[in-house]
C-alpha positions as CSV (number, residue, x, y, z in Angstrom):
1,M,-36.1,-32.5,-39.4
2,M,-36.8,-35.3,-41.8
3,S,-37.3,-38.6,-40.1
4,N,-35.3,-41.7,-40.9
5,R,-37.0,-44.2,-43.2
6,V,-36.9,-48.0,-43.3
7,A,-35.5,-49.5,-46.4
8,T,-38.6,-51.5,-47.3
9,R,-41.0,-49.8,-49.8
10,I,-44.5,-49.2,-48.7
11,N,-47.5,-50.9,-50.1
12,P,-49.2,-48.7,-52.7
13,V,-52.6,-50.2,-51.9
14,S,-52.3,-49.1,-48.3
15,V,-51.2,-45.6,-49.4
16,V,-54.2,-45.3,-51.7
17,L,-56.6,-46.4,-48.9
18,S,-55.0,-43.9,-46.5
19,L,-55.3,-41.1,-49.0
20,I,-59.0,-41.9,-49.7
21,L,-59.5,-41.4,-45.9
22,L,-57.4,-38.3,-45.9
23,L,-59.6,-36.7,-48.6
24,S,-62.6,-37.0,-46.3
25,E,-60.8,-35.2,-43.5
26,A,-59.5,-31.7,-42.8
27,P,-56.0,-32.5,-41.5
28,V,-54.3,-30.0,-39.2
29,F,-50.6,-29.4,-39.9
30,G,-48.0,-28.1,-37.5
31,E,-44.8,-26.3,-38.3
32,E,-42.8,-29.6,-38.2
33,N,-45.0,-31.0,-41.0
34,V,-44.3,-28.0,-43.2
35,A,-40.5,-28.1,-42.5
36,N,-40.4,-31.8,-43.5
37,G,-42.6,-31.2,-46.5
38,R,-40.2,-28.5,-47.7
39,V,-37.2,-30.8,-47.4
40,L,-39.0,-33.6,-49.2
41,F,-40.3,-31.4,-51.9
42,T,-36.9,-30.0,-52.6
43,E,-35.4,-33.5,-52.7
44,K,-38.1,-35.3,-54.7
45,C,-40.2,-32.8,-56.7
46,A,-38.4,-29.5,-57.3
47,V,-36.2,-30.8,-60.1
48,C,-39.2,-30.9,-62.3
49,H,-41.8,-28.6,-60.6
50,G,-39.5,-25.9,-59.4
51,A,-38.6,-24.7,-55.9
52,Y,-42.2,-23.6,-55.2
53,G,-44.2,-25.7,-57.7
54,E,-44.3,-22.8,-60.1
55,V,-42.7,-24.4,-63.2
56,S,-45.2,-24.8,-66.1
57,T,-44.3,-26.1,-69.4
58,E,-45.8,-28.1,-72.3
59,V,-45.3,-31.3,-70.4
60,I,-45.1,-30.2,-66.7
61,P,-48.1,-28.7,-64.9
62,N,-47.6,-26.0,-62.3
63,I,-48.8,-27.2,-58.9
64,L,-48.3,-23.9,-57.0
65,G,-51.7,-22.7,-55.7
66,Q,-53.5,-25.9,-56.6
67,Y,-56.1,-27.2,-54.2
68,P,-54.7,-29.7,-51.7
69,G,-57.6,-32.0,-52.3
70,Y,-56.9,-32.2,-56.0
71,L,-53.2,-32.9,-55.4
72,L,-54.1,-35.8,-53.2
73,T,-56.5,-37.3,-55.8
74,Q,-53.7,-37.1,-58.4
75,I,-51.2,-38.7,-56.0
76,Q,-53.8,-41.4,-55.4
77,A,-54.2,-41.9,-59.1
78,F,-50.5,-42.3,-59.7
79,L,-50.3,-45.0,-57.0
80,S,-53.5,-46.8,-58.1
81,D,-53.5,-50.1,-60.0
82,D,-57.1,-49.6,-61.0
83,P,-57.3,-48.9,-64.8
84,K,-60.4,-46.8,-64.2
85,T,-58.5,-44.3,-62.1
86,A,-54.8,-44.8,-62.6
87,R,-52.5,-42.3,-64.2
88,I,-50.3,-44.2,-66.7
89,G,-47.5,-43.6,-69.2
90,V,-43.9,-42.5,-68.7
91,A,-44.8,-39.6,-66.4
92,G,-47.1,-41.8,-64.4
93,S,-44.4,-44.5,-63.9
94,L,-41.8,-41.9,-62.9
95,K,-44.1,-40.2,-60.3
96,R,-45.2,-43.6,-59.0
97,S,-41.6,-44.7,-58.4
98,L,-40.9,-41.4,-56.5
99,L,-44.1,-41.6,-54.5
100,L,-43.4,-45.1,-53.4
101,E,-40.4,-43.8,-51.5
102,L,-42.6,-41.7,-49.3
103,S,-45.0,-42.5,-46.4
104,V,-48.5,-41.2,-46.2
105,Q,-47.3,-38.7,-43.7
106,D,-44.6,-37.5,-46.0
107,I,-47.2,-36.9,-48.8
108,K,-49.3,-35.0,-46.3
109,D,-46.4,-32.9,-45.3
110,I,-45.5,-32.0,-48.9
111,V,-49.1,-30.9,-49.6
112,A,-49.0,-28.9,-46.4
113,Y,-45.7,-27.1,-47.5
114,L,-47.2,-26.3,-50.9
115,G,-50.2,-24.8,-49.2
116,T,-48.1,-22.3,-47.3
117,I,-46.5,-20.7,-50.4
118,E,-48.1,-17.3,-51.2
119,Y,-48.5,-16.6,-54.9
120,K,-50.0,-14.1,-57.3
121,I,-51.6,-14.7,-60.7
122,V,-50.4,-12.8,-63.7
123,G,-52.2,-12.4,-67.1
124,A,-55.5,-14.3,-66.4
125,S,-58.0,-11.5,-66.3
126,K,-60.2,-10.3,-69.1
127,E,-58.4,-7.0,-69.3
128,E,-55.0,-8.6,-69.5
129,A,-56.1,-11.0,-72.2
130,E,-57.7,-8.2,-74.3
131,A,-54.4,-6.3,-74.1
132,R,-52.7,-9.3,-75.8
133,G,-55.0,-9.1,-78.8
134,E,-58.2,-10.6,-80.3
135,L,-57.1,-14.2,-80.2
136,A,-56.1,-14.1,-76.5
137,A,-59.4,-12.4,-75.7
138,S,-61.3,-15.1,-77.5
139,G,-59.3,-17.6,-75.4
140,W,-60.4,-15.9,-72.2
141,W,-64.0,-16.0,-73.4
142,L,-63.7,-19.7,-74.2
143,A,-62.1,-20.4,-70.8
144,N,-64.9,-18.7,-68.9
145,Y,-68.0,-19.3,-71.0
146,A,-67.6,-22.3,-73.2
147,G,-68.2,-24.8,-70.4
148,C,-64.7,-24.7,-68.7
149,G,-65.7,-22.0,-66.1
150,N,-68.7,-24.1,-64.9
151,C,-66.2,-26.5,-63.2
152,H,-62.8,-24.8,-63.3
153,G,-64.0,-21.4,-62.1
154,D,-63.5,-17.8,-63.4
155,D,-60.3,-17.3,-65.2
156,F,-59.4,-20.9,-64.6
157,Q,-58.8,-20.1,-61.0
158,G,-60.9,-22.9,-59.4
159,L,-64.5,-23.5,-58.4
160,R,-64.9,-22.4,-54.8
161,V,-67.0,-24.7,-52.6
162,R,-68.4,-24.3,-49.1
163,N,-66.3,-25.0,-46.1
164,P,-68.0,-27.9,-44.3
165,G,-67.3,-26.3,-41.0
166,T,-68.6,-22.9,-41.6
167,G,-71.0,-23.4,-44.5
168,E,-69.5,-20.3,-46.2
169,I,-67.8,-20.2,-49.6
170,D,-64.1,-20.6,-49.0
171,P,-61.5,-19.5,-51.6
172,E,-59.0,-22.0,-50.2
173,I,-61.3,-25.0,-50.7
174,G,-62.1,-26.5,-54.1
175,A,-63.8,-29.6,-55.3
176,P,-61.2,-32.4,-54.9
177,F,-61.6,-33.8,-58.4
178,T,-61.7,-30.4,-60.2
179,P,-58.4,-28.6,-60.6
180,K,-57.5,-25.1,-61.1
181,L,-56.2,-24.7,-64.7
182,V,-54.7,-21.3,-64.3
183,G,-51.0,-21.3,-65.4
184,L,-51.2,-24.5,-67.4
185,K,-49.8,-24.2,-70.9
186,Y,-51.2,-24.9,-74.3
187,G,-49.3,-28.2,-75.0
188,Y,-50.2,-29.6,-71.6
189,L,-53.9,-28.7,-71.9
190,V,-54.2,-30.2,-75.3
191,R,-52.5,-33.4,-74.3
192,Q,-54.8,-33.8,-71.4
193,L,-57.9,-33.3,-73.5
194,Q,-56.6,-35.8,-76.1
195,D,-55.8,-38.3,-73.4
196,Y,-59.3,-38.0,-72.0
197,Q,-60.7,-38.5,-75.5
198,D,-58.5,-41.5,-76.4
199,G,-59.0,-43.1,-72.9
200,R,-55.3,-42.7,-72.0
201,R,-56.2,-40.6,-69.0
202,A,-58.7,-42.2,-66.6
203,G,-60.9,-40.6,-64.0
204,G,-62.5,-37.2,-64.3
205,L,-66.1,-36.6,-65.1
206,S,-67.6,-38.2,-68.2
207,A,-68.0,-34.7,-69.7
208,M,-64.2,-34.5,-70.2
209,K,-64.3,-37.4,-72.6
210,H,-67.6,-37.1,-74.2
211,I,-68.2,-33.3,-74.5
212,M,-65.2,-31.1,-73.8
213,A,-62.4,-33.1,-75.4
214,P,-64.0,-33.4,-78.9
215,L,-65.2,-29.8,-78.7
216,F,-61.7,-28.4,-78.1
217,Q,-60.1,-30.4,-81.0
218,T,-61.4,-27.5,-83.2
219,P,-58.0,-25.9,-84.2
220,R,-59.1,-22.3,-84.0
221,M,-60.6,-22.8,-80.5
222,M,-57.6,-24.5,-79.2
223,Q,-55.3,-21.8,-80.8
224,A,-57.3,-19.2,-78.9
225,I,-57.0,-21.1,-75.6
226,G,-53.3,-21.5,-76.2
227,R,-52.8,-17.8,-76.9
228,Y,-54.6,-16.9,-73.7
229,A,-52.8,-19.5,-71.6
230,E,-49.2,-18.8,-72.8
231,K,-49.0,-15.6,-70.9
232,V,-50.8,-16.6,-67.7
233,Y,-48.5,-17.4,-64.8
234,V,-48.8,-18.5,-61.2
235,V,-45.9,-16.7,-59.5
236,P,-44.6,-17.1,-55.9
237,V,-44.6,-13.8,-54.2
238,I,-41.1,-14.4,-52.9
239,D,-39.9,-14.4,-56.5
240,P,-37.2,-11.6,-56.6
241,D,-38.2,-10.5,-60.1
242,P,-41.9,-11.1,-60.6
243,E,-42.0,-8.6,-63.5
244,R,-40.1,-11.1,-65.7
245,H,-43.4,-12.9,-66.2
246,N,-45.1,-9.8,-67.7
């Protein structure tokens, strides 16, 4: 059950500091955390991101299947007052206002809930891209070999890193500052690249601003990426009609 909250708003600085510590840990979540996270996500997040975080539009990114560490870094950025790391703009202000209603534990619970949702990826493979034509196939090649795949992984599905406990490559663990891009749509990708180039989006590696963003302003390259991305979906496996995404 969701716990009662005090009326006073929490200090965003204390939340950011707590999230920084959380990023260096490997938290263990119980069933009660997931249940609370499900309630909170439904109340606060589902109206834009969908019941399972699967909604992906030109302005809203899908968060289903995203690495927990990256989700936490973005939450940290939305709450930050540091211009070097903060996420600003209308979307940033909206998310900040919603996040300030949550405790650090609430945020952990939401991330825990998202991590329990099984999903499948449709349309991301080379074969699926080639079946959609030459332009989509070119987009797949750019996504994998034009620099993106070095950080964002094969087919935009994330760069796997070693589990600090076992030392083995773990498909569930990604670099905290490097997101999966699978499922993101053309308009959203273009806007993020433009924001990096213009300085409206802070954070990220310098390569995003100085190398990748100018490179992908080439219209034909972005058109190919867009054609590839438009038919790639991250689908919850509990979706009663997964074929609608094909």
